[in-house]
VOBA-1610 file (N, C-alpha, C; in pm, whole numbers, padded with zeros to 5 digits, always signed):
BEGIN
Met+13564+31858+16971Met+13557+31997+17018Met+13696+32024+17033Trp+13748+32129+17039Trp+13883+32190+17042Trp+13887+32293+17161Ser+13997+32281+17236Ser+14030+32371+17345Ser+14168+32428+17345Ala+14190+32531+17378Ala+14318+32604+17366Ala+14384+32653+17491Asp+14507+32625+17523Asp+14562+32664+17638Asp+14677+32681+17641Phe+14746+32786+17728Phe+14897+32791+17740Phe+14916+32724+17853Val+15039+32654+17847Val+15107+32577+17956Val+15252+32629+17988Ser+15246+32690+18119Ser+15403+32706+18160Ser+15441+32578+18261Asp+15594+32564+18240Asp+15638+32475+18338Asp+15818+32510+18339Ala+15863+32447+18413Ala+16003+32443+18425Ala+16066+32310+18448Leu+16191+32313+18377Leu+16275+32179+18411Leu+16339+32198+18539Tyr+16405+32052+18568Tyr+16457+32061+18710Tyr+16551+32158+18700Asn+16671+32206+18606Asn+16745+32289+18623Asn+16686+32457+18634Gly+16543+32471+18644Gly+16520+32591+18675Gly+16478+32688+18529Val+16525+32605+18401Val+16480+32673+18278Val+16337+32635+18228Arg+16261+32785+18248Arg+16110+32781+18215Arg+16086+32788+18078Phe+15967+32720+18028Phe+15925+32735+17891Phe+15762+32738+17887Leu+15718+32769+17797Leu+15541+32810+17778Leu+15514+32750+17632Thr+15430+32686+17644Thr+15359+32627+17508Thr+15202+32677+17481Phe+15193+32650+17365Phe+15026+32684+17326Phe+14986+32593+17291Asn+14882+32520+17340Asn+14829+32391+17296Asn+14696+32381+17262Met+14661+32321+17157Met+14542+32297+17090Met+14497+32174+17088Leu+14386+32117+17182Leu+14385+32000+17235Leu+14229+31950+17163Asp+14225+31846+17126Asp+14119+31769+17070Asp+14123+31619+17144Asp+14095+31514+17060Asp+14076+31370+17131Asp+14201+31320+17173Phe+14329+31393+17156Phe+14433+31347+17191Phe+14498+31395+17317Asn+14417+31419+17417Asn+14476+31459+17545Asn+14548+31358+17599Ser+14523+31234+17588Ser+14643+31165+17642Ser+14755+31169+17607Glu+14790+31189+17490Glu+14913+31202+17403Glu+14978+31354+17473Ala+14867+31446+17466Ala+14959+31580+17512Ala+14989+31552+17684Leu+14933+31460+17734Leu+14968+31440+17889Leu+15111+31368+17868Arg+15118+31268+17774Arg+15238+31189+17797Arg+15345+31278+17763Ile+15345+31374+17653Ile+15451+31481+17648Ile+15477+31562+17761Glu+15386+31610+17826Glu+15405+31666+17957Glu+15480+31593+18042Ile+15432+31471+18059Ile+15487+31396+18171Ile+15653+31355+18141Asp+15668+31329+17999Asp+15795+31329+17938Asp+15893+31428+17969Thr+15847+31582+17976Thr+15923+31693+17979Thr+15974+31707+18122Trp+15889+31633+18227Trp+15929+31647+18343Trp+16057+31530+18392Leu+16062+31457+18281Leu+16168+31351+18325Leu+16300+31414+18189Ser+16274+31515+18133Ser+16376+31535+18058Ser+16498+31605+18107Arg+16616+31626+18075Arg+16747+31675+18103Arg+16762+31840+18067Asn+16703+31852+17980Asn+16754+31996+17906Asn+16618+32028+17797Leu+16614+32164+17758Leu+16508+32217+17686Leu+16535+32149+17537Asp+16683+32122+17486Asp+16672+32059+17372Asp+16603+31921+17366Glu+16632+31854+17456Glu+16555+31711+17483Glu+16386+31739+17470Val+16344+31848+17547Val+16212+31866+17498Val+16171+31892+17389Arg+16255+31979+17323Arg+16211+32027+17183Arg+16220+31907+17084Glu+16324+31809+17117Glu+16342+31685+17003Glu+16213+31583+17059Leu+16164+31592+17168Leu+16052+31493+17206Leu+15915+31569+17127Thr+15930+31691+17139Thr+15799+31750+17109Thr+15790+31746+16935Trp+15917+31760+16863Trp+15914+31752+16714Trp+15871+31611+16692Ala+15907+31521+16750Ala+15904+31368+16719Ala+15741+31336+16724Trp+15687+31413+16855Trp+15552+31376+16836Trp+15473+31468+16746Met+15513+31568+16721Met+15435+31658+16600Met+15462+31586+16464Leu+15568+31519+16433Leu+15567+31422+16310Leu+15486+31316+16333Glu+15494+31244+16424Glu+15370+31135+16423Glu+15241+31188+16431Tyr+15217+31271+16499Tyr+15077+31351+16472Tyr+15021+31388+16351Asn+15099+31438+16292Asn+15043+31515+16148Asn+15094+31438+16045Glu+15195+31351+16036Glu+15245+31278+15924Glu+15215+31115+15913Glu+15197+31059+16044Glu+15197+30919+16070Glu+15070+30881+16107Arg+14994+30920+16198Arg+14880+30895+16263Arg+14753+30927+16179Asp+14656+30820+16161Asp+14529+30876+16093Asp+14450+30928+16179His+14361+31011+16122His+14281+31066+16205His+14110+31049+16176Asp+13999+31005+16265Asp+13861+31003+16238Asp+13842+31125+16159Gly+13837+31209+16245Gly+13800+31351+16172Gly+13821+31386+16041Leu+13946+31329+16026Leu+13973+31355+15872Leu+13954+31230+15765Gly+13845+31122+15816Gly+13809+31049+15731Gly+13927+30934+15722Gly+13997+30924+15825Gly+14109+30848+15846Gly+14252+30873+15764Leu+14236+30997+15735Leu+14392+31044+15674Leu+14454+31103+15774Thr+14590+31119+15739Thr+14684+31194+15830Thr+14648+31339+15806Pro+14682+31457+15885Pro+14677+31583+15860Pro+14761+31622+15738Ala+14872+31572+15713Ala+14952+31599+15576Ala+14895+31516+15467Glu+14837+31426+15486Glu+14725+31380+15343Glu+14654+31460+15307Ala+14543+31490+15426Ala+14449+31591+15446Ala+14487+31715+15351Leu+14598+31756+15382Leu+14626+31881+15345Leu+14684+31877+15186Glu+14740+31757+15160Glu+14772+31747+15013Glu+14633+31723+14935Asn+14545+31658+14987Asn+14431+31649+14917Asn+14377+31768+14891Ala+14365+31872+14987Ala+14313+31990+14973Ala+14367+32074+14866Arg+14511+32056+14857Arg+14586+32136+14771Arg+14557+32111+14621Thr+14522+31951+14608Thr+14526+31918+14467Thr+14363+31924+14434Ser+14268+31965+14529Ser+14121+31948+14478Ser+14110+32064+14391Thr+13994+32034+14305Thr+13959+32109+14199Thr+13850+32164+14213Phe+13778+32155+14342Phe+13640+32223+14355Phe+13659+32362+14422
//
């Protein structure tokens, strides 16, 4: 099951940011990122943490819903599929 949500927050220095979240069974990962943003010193650090998480989630972690493939592998399979 998927859910979508906008999340607004602010860094300790008052800089506000808004994210659009699509969540499935990785809610704990999203929570970890949210906690990391509270510990971050600036928006660039938040962007770097988010980018690293996106790379891990899309290119390194396998997903049960994709038959044990990463999203990047599933996308490549779909591109080369002949059906």
